[in-house]
N, CA, C and O atoms as a GROMACS GRO file, in nm:
protein
  504
    1MET      N    1   0.083  -0.119   0.000
    1MET     CA    2   0.000   0.000   0.000
    1MET      C    3   0.087   0.124   0.000
    1MET      O    4   0.184   0.134   0.075
    2ARG      N    5   0.052   0.216  -0.082
    2ARG     CA    6   0.124   0.341  -0.095
    2ARG      C    7   0.046   0.453  -0.029
    2ARG      O    8  -0.075   0.466  -0.051
    3ARG      N    9   0.114   0.533   0.052
    3ARG     CA   10   0.047   0.644   0.120
    3ARG      C   11   0.071   0.772   0.041
    3ARG      O   12   0.182   0.795  -0.006
    4THR      N   13  -0.030   0.854   0.028
    4THR     CA   14  -0.014   0.984  -0.041
    4THR      C   15   0.012   1.092   0.063
    4THR      O   16  -0.034   1.086   0.177
    5GLN      N   17   0.087   1.188   0.019
    5GLN     CA   18   0.122   1.297   0.110
    5GLN      C   19   0.004   1.392   0.125
    5GLN      O   20  -0.064   1.424   0.028
    6ARG      N   21  -0.017   1.435   0.245
    6ARG     CA   22  -0.125   1.530   0.272
    6ARG      C   23  -0.063   1.655   0.335
    6ARG      O   24   0.030   1.646   0.414
    7GLY      N   25  -0.117   1.772   0.298
    7GLY     CA   26  -0.069   1.897   0.357
    7GLY      C   27   0.034   1.966   0.268
    7GLY      O   28   0.054   1.931   0.152
    8ILE      N   29   0.099   2.064   0.327
    8ILE     CA   30   0.191   2.147   0.254
    8ILE      C   31   0.335   2.108   0.290
    8ILE      O   32   0.363   2.070   0.403
    9THR      N   33   0.425   2.116   0.192
    9THR     CA   34   0.565   2.085   0.218
    9THR      C   35   0.632   2.204   0.286
    9THR      O   36   0.577   2.314   0.290
   10LEU      N   37   0.750   2.181   0.338
   10LEU     CA   38   0.823   2.289   0.405
   10LEU      C   39   0.856   2.400   0.306
   10LEU      O   40   0.843   2.518   0.340
   11LEU      N   41   0.898   2.364   0.185
   11LEU     CA   42   0.929   2.464   0.083
   11LEU      C   43   0.804   2.545   0.047
   11LEU      O   44   0.810   2.667   0.035
   12GLY      N   45   0.692   2.478   0.031
   12GLY     CA   46   0.566   2.547   0.002
   12GLY      C   47   0.527   2.641   0.113
   12GLY      O   48   0.480   2.752   0.088
   13PHE      N   49   0.546   2.597   0.237
   13PHE     CA   50   0.514   2.681   0.352
   13PHE      C   51   0.603   2.805   0.356
   13PHE      O   52   0.554   2.914   0.385
   14ILE      N   53   0.732   2.790   0.327
   14ILE     CA   54   0.824   2.904   0.326
   14ILE      C   55   0.787   3.003   0.216
   14ILE      O   56   0.796   3.124   0.237
   15ILE      N   57   0.747   2.955   0.100
   15ILE     CA   58   0.706   3.043  -0.011
   15ILE      C   59   0.580   3.120   0.027
   15ILE      O   60   0.571   3.241   0.005
   16VAL      N   61   0.482   3.051   0.084
   16VAL     CA   62   0.358   3.118   0.128
   16VAL      C   63   0.390   3.223   0.234
   16VAL      O   64   0.335   3.333   0.232
   17LEU      N   65   0.477   3.188   0.327
   17LEU     CA   66   0.516   3.282   0.432
   17LEU      C   67   0.587   3.404   0.374
   17LEU      O   68   0.564   3.516   0.421
   18ALA      N   69   0.672   3.385   0.274
   18ALA     CA   70   0.742   3.497   0.210
   18ALA      C   71   0.644   3.589   0.137
   18ALA      O   72   0.658   3.711   0.145
   19VAL      N   73   0.546   3.534   0.068
   19VAL     CA   74   0.447   3.615  -0.003
   19VAL      C   75   0.363   3.696   0.096
   19VAL      O   76   0.338   3.815   0.076
   20ILE      N   77   0.320   3.630   0.203
   20ILE     CA   78   0.242   3.701   0.306
   20ILE      C   79   0.326   3.810   0.371
   20ILE      O   80   0.277   3.920   0.396
   21GLY      N   81   0.453   3.781   0.398
   21GLY     CA   82   0.543   3.881   0.456
   21GLY      C   83   0.563   4.000   0.366
   21GLY      O   84   0.565   4.114   0.412
   22PHE      N   85   0.577   3.976   0.235
   22PHE     CA   86   0.595   4.086   0.140
   22PHE      C   87   0.473   4.177   0.138
   22PHE      O   88   0.486   4.299   0.143
   23PHE      N   89   0.354   4.118   0.132
   23PHE     CA   90   0.233   4.199   0.130
   23PHE      C   91   0.212   4.272   0.262
   23PHE      O   92   0.159   4.383   0.263
   24ALA      N   93   0.251   4.212   0.372
   24ALA     CA   94   0.243   4.282   0.501
   24ALA      C   95   0.339   4.401   0.504
   24ALA      O   96   0.305   4.507   0.557
   25TYR      N   97   0.458   4.384   0.448
   25TYR     CA   98   0.556   4.493   0.441
   25TYR      C   99   0.504   4.609   0.355
   25TYR      O  100   0.516   4.725   0.393
   26VAL      N  101   0.447   4.577   0.239
   26VAL     CA  102   0.390   4.681   0.152
   26VAL      C  103   0.274   4.750   0.224
   26VAL      O  104   0.260   4.872   0.215
   27GLY      N  105   0.192   4.674   0.295
   27GLY     CA  106   0.082   4.733   0.371
   27GLY      C  107   0.130   4.828   0.479
   27GLY      O  108   0.068   4.930   0.504
   28MET      N  109   0.244   4.793   0.543
   28MET     CA  110   0.300   4.882   0.645
   28MET      C  111   0.352   5.012   0.584
   28MET      O  112   0.354   5.115   0.651
   29LYS      N  113   0.393   5.008   0.460
   29LYS     CA  114   0.438   5.130   0.392
   29LYS      C  115   0.320   5.214   0.345
   29LYS      O  116   0.328   5.337   0.345
   30LEU      N  117   0.210   5.150   0.306
   30LEU     CA  118   0.094   5.222   0.253
   30LEU      C  119   0.002   5.276   0.361
   30LEU      O  120  -0.060   5.381   0.342
   31PHE      N  121  -0.009   5.208   0.473
   31PHE     CA  122  -0.106   5.248   0.576
   31PHE      C  123  -0.086   5.392   0.624
   31PHE      O  124  -0.184   5.465   0.632
   32PRO      N  125   0.038   5.437   0.656
   32PRO     CA  126   0.052   5.576   0.701
   32PRO      C  127   0.012   5.679   0.595
   32PRO      O  128  -0.038   5.786   0.628
   33MET      N  129   0.035   5.646   0.468
   33MET     CA  130  -0.002   5.740   0.360
   33MET      C  131  -0.153   5.759   0.357
   33MET      O  132  -0.202   5.872   0.349
   34TYR      N  133  -0.227   5.649   0.363
   34TYR     CA  134  -0.372   5.659   0.358
   34TYR      C  135  -0.431   5.711   0.488
   34TYR      O  136  -0.534   5.777   0.488
   35SER      N  137  -0.366   5.681   0.598
   35SER     CA  138  -0.410   5.736   0.726
   35SER      C  139  -0.400   5.889   0.725
   35SER      O  140  -0.489   5.958   0.774
   36GLU      N  141  -0.292   5.940   0.668
   36GLU     CA  142  -0.276   6.085   0.657
   36GLU      C  143  -0.381   6.144   0.563
   36GLU      O  144  -0.434   6.252   0.590
   37TYR      N  145  -0.411   6.075   0.454
   37TYR     CA  146  -0.513   6.123   0.360
   37TYR      C  147  -0.649   6.133   0.430
   37TYR      O  148  -0.722   6.230   0.411
   38TYR      N  149  -0.683   6.034   0.510
   38TYR     CA  150  -0.811   6.040   0.582
   38TYR      C  151  -0.810   6.149   0.689
   38TYR      O  152  -0.915   6.203   0.722
   39SER      N  153  -0.694   6.182   0.742
   39SER     CA  154  -0.682   6.295   0.835
   39SER      C  155  -0.708   6.426   0.761
   39SER      O  156  -0.773   6.516   0.815
   40VAL      N  157  -0.657   6.437   0.639
   40VAL     CA  158  -0.682   6.556   0.557
   40VAL      C  159  -0.831   6.569   0.528
   40VAL      O  160  -0.888   6.677   0.542
   41LYS      N  161  -0.895   6.458   0.487
   41LYS     CA  162  -1.038   6.462   0.459
   41LYS      C  163  -1.118   6.498   0.585
   41LYS      O  164  -1.215   6.574   0.578
   42SER      N  165  -1.077   6.446   0.698
   42SER     CA  166  -1.145   6.476   0.823
   42SER      C  167  -1.128   6.623   0.861
   42SER      O  168  -1.222   6.687   0.908
   43ALA      N  169  -1.008   6.676   0.841
   43ALA     CA  170  -0.983   6.818   0.871
   43ALA      C  171  -1.068   6.907   0.780
   43ALA      O  172  -1.120   7.009   0.825
   44LEU      N  173  -1.081   6.870   0.653
   44LEU     CA  174  -1.163   6.948   0.560
   44LEU      C  175  -1.310   6.945   0.601
   44LEU      O  176  -1.377   7.048   0.600
   45LYS      N  177  -1.360   6.827   0.637
   45LYS     CA  178  -1.500   6.817   0.679
   45LYS      C  179  -1.525   6.895   0.809
   45LYS      O  180  -1.628   6.961   0.822
   46GLY      N  181  -1.433   6.886   0.902
   46GLY     CA  182  -1.446   6.961   1.026
   46GLY      C  183  -1.444   7.111   1.003
   46GLY      O  184  -1.517   7.186   1.068
   47LEU      N  185  -1.360   7.153   0.910
   47LEU     CA  186  -1.352   7.295   0.875
   47LEU      C  187  -1.481   7.342   0.809
   47LEU      O  188  -1.528   7.453   0.835
   48ALA      N  189  -1.539   7.258   0.724
   48ALA     CA  190  -1.663   7.294   0.656
   48ALA      C  191  -1.779   7.306   0.755
   48ALA      O  192  -1.871   7.384   0.734
   49ASN      N  193  -1.775   7.229   0.863
   49ASN     CA  194  -1.883   7.233   0.961
   49ASN      C  195  -1.867   7.344   1.064
   49ASN      O  196  -1.957   7.368   1.144
   50GLU      N  197  -1.754   7.411   1.062
   50GLU     CA  198  -1.731   7.521   1.156
   50GLU      C  199  -1.810   7.644   1.111
   50GLU      O  200  -1.805   7.682   0.994
   51SER      N  201  -1.881   7.704   1.202
   51SER     CA  202  -1.965   7.818   1.166
   51SER      C  203  -1.881   7.941   1.134
   51SER      O  204  -1.782   7.969   1.203
   52GLY      N  205  -1.920   8.011   1.032
   52GLY     CA  206  -1.855   8.136   0.995
   52GLY      C  207  -1.726   8.121   0.916
   52GLY      O  208  -1.661   8.221   0.888
   53VAL      N  209  -1.688   8.000   0.879
   53VAL     CA  210  -1.562   7.982   0.808
   53VAL      C  211  -1.570   8.038   0.665
   53VAL      O  212  -1.470   8.084   0.611
   54ALA      N  213  -1.687   8.034   0.605
   54ALA     CA  214  -1.700   8.084   0.469
   54ALA      C  215  -1.688   8.236   0.462
   54ALA      O  216  -1.660   8.291   0.356
   55ALA      N  217  -1.707   8.303   0.573
   55ALA     CA  218  -1.693   8.448   0.575
   55ALA      C  219  -1.550   8.490   0.607
   55ALA      O  220  -1.520   8.609   0.604
   56SER      N  221  -1.463   8.396   0.637
   56SER     CA  222  -1.324   8.426   0.671
   56SER      C  223  -1.241   8.448   0.546
   56SER      O  224  -1.281   8.410   0.436
   57ASP      N  225  -1.125   8.509   0.564
   57ASP     CA  226  -1.035   8.526   0.450
   57ASP      C  227  -0.954   8.398   0.430
   57ASP      O  228  -0.944   8.317   0.523
   58PRO      N  229  -0.895   8.377   0.311
   58PRO     CA  230  -0.822   8.253   0.281
   58PRO      C  231  -0.707   8.224   0.376
   58PRO      O  232  -0.682   8.107   0.406
   59ALA      N  233  -0.637   8.324   0.424
   59ALA     CA  234  -0.525   8.301   0.516
   59ALA      C  235  -0.576   8.241   0.648
   59ALA      O  236  -0.513   8.151   0.704
   60ARG      N  237  -0.687   8.291   0.696
   60ARG     CA  238  -0.746   8.238   0.819
   60ARG      C  239  -0.795   8.095   0.799
   60ARG      O  240  -0.775   8.009   0.886
   61ILE      N  241  -0.858   8.068   0.684
   61ILE     CA  242  -0.906   7.933   0.654
   61ILE      C  243  -0.789   7.836   0.649
   61ILE      O  244  -0.796   7.727   0.705
   62GLN      N  245  -0.682   7.876   0.582
   62GLN     CA  246  -0.564   7.790   0.572
   62GLN      C  247  -0.501   7.766   0.710
   62GLN      O  248  -0.456   7.655   0.740
   63ASP      N  249  -0.500   7.868   0.793
   63ASP     CA  250  -0.446   7.853   0.928
   63ASP      C  251  -0.529   7.754   1.009
   63ASP      O  252  -0.473   7.670   1.079
   64LEU      N  253  -0.661   7.765   1.001
   64LEU     CA  254  -0.748   7.672   1.072
   64LEU      C  255  -0.729   7.528   1.022
   64LEU      O  256  -0.730   7.434   1.101
   65PHE      N  257  -0.712   7.514   0.892
   65PHE     CA  258  -0.691   7.381   0.833
   65PHE      C  259  -0.561   7.318   0.884
   65PHE      O  260  -0.560   7.202   0.923
   66PHE      N  261  -0.453   7.395   0.885
   66PHE     CA  262  -0.325   7.339   0.929
   66PHE      C  263  -0.322   7.316   1.080
   66PHE      O  264  -0.246   7.231   1.128
   67ARG      N  265  -0.401   7.390   1.156
   67ARG     CA  266  -0.412   7.360   1.299
   67ARG      C  267  -0.477   7.224   1.320
   67ARG      O  268  -0.438   7.148   1.408
   68ARG      N  269  -0.578   7.194   1.238
   68ARG     CA  270  -0.643   7.063   1.248
   68ARG      C  271  -0.548   6.952   1.204
   68ARG      O  272  -0.548   6.843   1.262
   69LEU      N  273  -0.468   6.978   1.102
   69LEU     CA  274  -0.372   6.876   1.057
   69LEU      C  275  -0.260   6.856   1.158
   69LEU      O  276  -0.209   6.745   1.173
   70TYR      N  277  -0.222   6.960   1.227
   70TYR     CA  278  -0.115   6.951   1.326
   70TYR      C  279  -0.151   6.851   1.436
   70TYR      O  280  -0.065   6.781   1.488
   71ILE      N  281  -0.278   6.846   1.471
   71ILE     CA  282  -0.325   6.755   1.574
   71ILE      C  283  -0.303   6.609   1.533
   71ILE      O  284  -0.272   6.525   1.617
   72SER      N  285  -0.318   6.579   1.403
   72SER     CA  286  -0.306   6.441   1.356
   72SER      C  287  -0.166   6.409   1.303
   72SER      O  288  -0.147   6.307   1.236
   73TYR      N  289  -0.068   6.494   1.332
   73TYR     CA  290   0.072   6.473   1.294
   73TYR      C  291   0.091   6.453   1.144
   73TYR      O  292   0.170   6.369   1.102
   74SER      N  293   0.020   6.528   1.066
   74SER     CA  294   0.034   6.522   0.921
   74SER      C  295   0.158   6.601   0.879
   74SER      O  296   0.171   6.718   0.914
   75GLU      N  297   0.247   6.537   0.805
   75GLU     CA  298   0.373   6.602   0.771
   75GLU      C  299   0.395   6.622   0.621
   75GLU      O  300   0.489   6.690   0.582
   76ASN      N  301   0.311   6.565   0.537
   76ASN     CA  302   0.333   6.573   0.393
   76ASN      C  303   0.256   6.684   0.324
   76ASN      O  304   0.287   6.719   0.210
   77VAL      N  305   0.156   6.740   0.390
   77VAL     CA  306   0.077   6.847   0.331
   77VAL      C  307   0.142   6.980   0.368
   77VAL      O  308   0.156   7.014   0.485
   78LYS      N  309   0.182   7.054   0.267
   78LYS     CA  310   0.248   7.183   0.285
   78LYS      C  311   0.153   7.294   0.237
   78LYS      O  312   0.057   7.267   0.164
   79PRO      N  313   0.179   7.419   0.278
   79PRO     CA  314   0.091   7.529   0.234
   79PRO      C  315   0.081   7.543   0.082
   79PRO      O  316  -0.022   7.586   0.031
   80GLN      N  317   0.187   7.507   0.008
   80GLN     CA  318   0.180   7.517  -0.138
   80GLN      C  319   0.090   7.409  -0.199
   80GLN      O  320   0.058   7.417  -0.317
   81ASN      N  321   0.049   7.308  -0.122
   81ASN     CA  322  -0.042   7.204  -0.170
   81ASN      C  323  -0.188   7.242  -0.154
   81ASN      O  324  -0.276   7.170  -0.200
   82VAL      N  325  -0.215   7.354  -0.089
   82VAL     CA  326  -0.352   7.396  -0.059
   82VAL      C  327  -0.389   7.514  -0.148
   82VAL      O  328  -0.319   7.615  -0.151
   83LYS      N  329  -0.500   7.500  -0.218
   83LYS     CA  330  -0.552   7.608  -0.303
   83LYS      C  331  -0.693   7.642  -0.255
   83LYS      O  332  -0.778   7.555  -0.240
   84ILE      N  333  -0.716   7.771  -0.232
   84ILE     CA  334  -0.847   7.818  -0.189
   84ILE      C  335  -0.895   7.919  -0.291
   84ILE      O  336  -0.826   8.017  -0.321
   85ARG      N  337  -1.015   7.895  -0.346
   85ARG     CA  338  -1.067   7.990  -0.445
   85ARG      C  339  -1.213   8.021  -0.415
   85ARG      O  340  -1.287   7.940  -0.360
   86ARG      N  341  -1.250   8.141  -0.451
   86ARG     CA  342  -1.385   8.191  -0.426
   86ARG      C  343  -1.483   8.123  -0.521
   86ARG      O  344  -1.459   8.115  -0.642
   87VAL      N  345  -1.593   8.075  -0.467
   87VAL     CA  346  -1.704   8.023  -0.546
   87VAL      C  347  -1.829   8.099  -0.504
   87VAL      O  348  -1.822   8.189  -0.420
   88ASP      N  349  -1.943   8.065  -0.561
   88ASP     CA  350  -2.067   8.141  -0.545
   88ASP      C  351  -2.097   8.182  -0.402
   88ASP      O  352  -2.109   8.301  -0.373
   89ASN      N  353  -2.109   8.087  -0.314
   89ASN     CA  354  -2.157   8.116  -0.179
   89ASN      C  355  -2.052   8.080  -0.074
   89ASN      O  356  -2.086   8.032   0.034
   90GLY      N  357  -1.926   8.104  -0.104
   90GLY     CA  358  -1.821   8.072  -0.007
   90GLY      C  359  -1.688   8.045  -0.076
   90GLY      O  360  -1.647   8.120  -0.164
   91TRP      N  361  -1.620   7.937  -0.034
   91TRP     CA  362  -1.488   7.903  -0.084
   91TRP      C  363  -1.483   7.755  -0.124
   91TRP      O  364  -1.557   7.672  -0.070
   92GLN      N  365  -1.395   7.725  -0.218
   92GLN     CA  366  -1.365   7.586  -0.250
   92GLN      C  367  -1.219   7.563  -0.213
   92GLN      O  368  -1.130   7.636  -0.256
   93MET      N  369  -1.196   7.461  -0.133
   93MET     CA  370  -1.061   7.431  -0.087
   93MET      C  371  -1.015   7.300  -0.149
   93MET      O  372  -1.078   7.196  -0.131
   94ASP      N  373  -0.904   7.305  -0.221
   94ASP     CA  374  -0.845   7.187  -0.284
   94ASP      C  375  -0.711   7.158  -0.219
   94ASP      O  376  -0.627   7.247  -0.203
   95VAL      N  377  -0.691   7.033  -0.182
   95VAL     CA  378  -0.563   6.988  -0.126
   95VAL      C  379  -0.513   6.877  -0.217
   95VAL      O  380  -0.577   6.772  -0.230
   96GLN      N  381  -0.399   6.900  -0.280
   96GLN     CA  382  -0.342   6.802  -0.371
   96GLN      C  383  -0.194   6.786  -0.337
   96GLN      O  384  -0.118   6.883  -0.342
   97TYR      N  385  -0.154   6.664  -0.303
   97TYR     CA  386  -0.016   6.640  -0.262
   97TYR      C  387   0.027   6.500  -0.302
   97TYR      O  388  -0.055   6.416  -0.339
   98GLU      N  389   0.157   6.477  -0.294
   98GLU     CA  390   0.217   6.349  -0.331
   98GLU      C  391   0.305   6.300  -0.217
   98GLU      O  392   0.375   6.378  -0.153
   99VAL      N  393   0.300   6.171  -0.192
   99VAL     CA  394   0.382   6.110  -0.088
   99VAL      C  395   0.467   6.002  -0.154
   99VAL      O  396   0.416   5.919  -0.229
  100ARG      N  397   0.596   6.004  -0.126
  100ARG     CA  398   0.688   5.904  -0.181
  100ARG      C  399   0.760   5.837  -0.065
  100ARG      O  400   0.822   5.903   0.018
  101ARG      N  401   0.751   5.704  -0.059
  101ARG     CA  402   0.817   5.626   0.044
  101ARG      C  403   0.904   5.520  -0.022
  101ARG      O  404   0.862   5.456  -0.118
  102PRO      N  405   1.027   5.501   0.030
  102PRO     CA  406   1.111   5.394  -0.025
  102PRO      C  407   1.052   5.258   0.008
  102PRO      O  408   1.001   5.236   0.119
  103LEU      N  409   1.059   5.165  -0.087
  103LEU     CA  410   1.005   5.031  -0.066
  103LEU      C  411   1.118   4.930  -0.049
  103LEU      O  412   1.144   4.883   0.062
  104ILE      N  413   1.183   4.898  -0.157
  104ILE     CA  414   1.295   4.803  -0.155
  104ILE      C  415   1.401   4.854  -0.252
  104ILE      O  416   1.373   4.875  -0.370
  105GLY      N  417   1.521   4.875  -0.203
  105GLY     CA  418   1.629   4.920  -0.291
  105GLY      C  419   1.596   5.054  -0.355
  105GLY      O  420   1.575   5.154  -0.286
  106ASN      N  421   1.593   5.054  -0.488
  106ASN     CA  422   1.563   5.179  -0.559
  106ASN      C  423   1.416   5.188  -0.602
  106ASN      O  424   1.381   5.271  -0.685
  107LEU      N  425   1.331   5.104  -0.547
  107LEU     CA  426   1.187   5.110  -0.576
  107LEU      C  427   1.117   5.192  -0.469
  107LEU      O  428   1.141   5.175  -0.349
  108ASP      N  429   1.030   5.281  -0.514
  108ASP     CA  430   0.953   5.366  -0.423
  108ASP      C  431   0.804   5.341  -0.442
  108ASP      O  432   0.760   5.299  -0.549
  109VAL      N  433   0.730   5.366  -0.338
  109VAL     CA  434   0.584   5.368  -0.345
  109VAL      C  435   0.543   5.514  -0.350
  109VAL      O  436   0.583   5.592  -0.264
  110VAL      N  437   0.465   5.551  -0.451
  110VAL     CA  438   0.422   5.689  -0.468
  110VAL      C  439   0.270   5.694  -0.459
  110VAL      O  440   0.200   5.621  -0.528
  111GLY      N  441   0.221   5.782  -0.373
  111GLY     CA  442   0.078   5.804  -0.361
  111GLY      C  443   0.046   5.948  -0.396
  111GLY      O  444   0.107   6.040  -0.342
  112LYS      N  445  -0.051   5.967  -0.486
  112LYS     CA  446  -0.098   6.101  -0.521
  112LYS      C  447  -0.239   6.115  -0.466
  112LYS      O  448  -0.327   6.034  -0.495
  113PHE      N  449  -0.258   6.219  -0.386
  113PHE     CA  450  -0.384   6.237  -0.316
  113PHE      C  451  -0.445   6.373  -0.350
  113PHE      O  452  -0.374   6.472  -0.368
  114HIS      N  453  -0.578   6.374  -0.360
  114HIS     CA  454  -0.650   6.498  -0.390
  114HIS      C  455  -0.781   6.497  -0.312
  114HIS      O  456  -0.856   6.400  -0.316
  115ALA      N  457  -0.807   6.605  -0.243
  115ALA     CA  458  -0.932   6.620  -0.168
  115ALA      C  459  -0.987   6.760  -0.192
  115ALA      O  460  -0.911   6.857  -0.197
  116THR      N  461  -1.118   6.770  -0.206
  116THR     CA  462  -1.185   6.898  -0.230
  116THR      C  463  -1.299   6.913  -0.130
  116THR      O  464  -1.369   6.817  -0.098
  117GLN      N  465  -1.315   7.034  -0.081
  117GLN     CA  466  -1.425   7.062   0.012
  117GLN      C  467  -1.481   7.200  -0.017
  117GLN      O  468  -1.406   7.295  -0.036
  118MET      N  469  -1.612   7.211  -0.019
  118MET     CA  470  -1.679   7.339  -0.033
  118MET      C  471  -1.701   7.397   0.106
  118MET      O  472  -1.748   7.327   0.196
  119LEU      N  473  -1.667   7.522   0.124
  119LEU     CA  474  -1.690   7.593   0.250
  119LEU      C  475  -1.796   7.699   0.223
  119LEU      O  476  -1.766   7.806   0.169
  120ARG      N  477  -1.919   7.669   0.260
  120ARG     CA  478  -2.031   7.758   0.229
  120ARG      C  479  -2.075   7.836   0.352
  120ARG      O  480  -2.050   7.797   0.466
  121ARG      N  481  -2.141   7.945   0.325
  121ARG     CA  482  -2.195   8.027   0.434
  121ARG      C  483  -2.300   7.947   0.511
  121ARG      O  484  -2.380   7.874   0.452
  122GLY      N  485  -2.299   7.963   0.641
  122GLY     CA  486  -2.392   7.889   0.724
  122GLY      C  487  -2.332   7.762   0.781
  122GLY      O  488  -2.393   7.695   0.865
  123GLY      N  489  -2.208   7.727   0.735
  123GLY     CA  490  -2.139   7.612   0.790
  123GLY      C  491  -2.191   7.477   0.746
  123GLY      O  492  -2.161   7.377   0.811
  124ASP      N  493  -2.271   7.472   0.634
  124ASP     CA  494  -2.321   7.341   0.594
  124ASP      C  495  -2.221   7.265   0.508
  124ASP      O  496  -2.235   7.143   0.498
  125GLY      N  497  -2.125   7.326   0.447
  125GLY     CA  498  -2.014   7.263   0.378
  125GLY      C  499  -2.052   7.166   0.268
  125GLY      O  500  -1.966   7.091   0.222
  126VAL      N  501  -2.177   7.165   0.223
  126VAL     CA  502  -2.220   7.069   0.122
  126VAL      C  503  -2.178   7.112  -0.015
  126VAL      O  504  -2.205   7.043  -0.113
   0.00000   0.00000   0.00000
């Protein structure tokens, strides 16, 4: 009687472990980038819900935005990445930035992020 092998071989297990490890490593590089992006979106929404922000001047709006980002330790968004322009009933705030993180050797992970928020009178931000 011949017995058949059941389960995974040691080599197969090591290969599966290496693939899982690689994807976990890439995830550890990507998570802070997306966490920062969600902090930017949260700061924009919080700013839109603040009363009287649409009546403020752009310098004040930008200052309030960066104060909110400072709380979440956001380091990739710079003042040159923020554009504020007048629209019908308030302001439109655009935040566009790029994050580059080294991955392996000379390979980098690049994330390009863009968020837009309307700041309308009355604080409804819709």
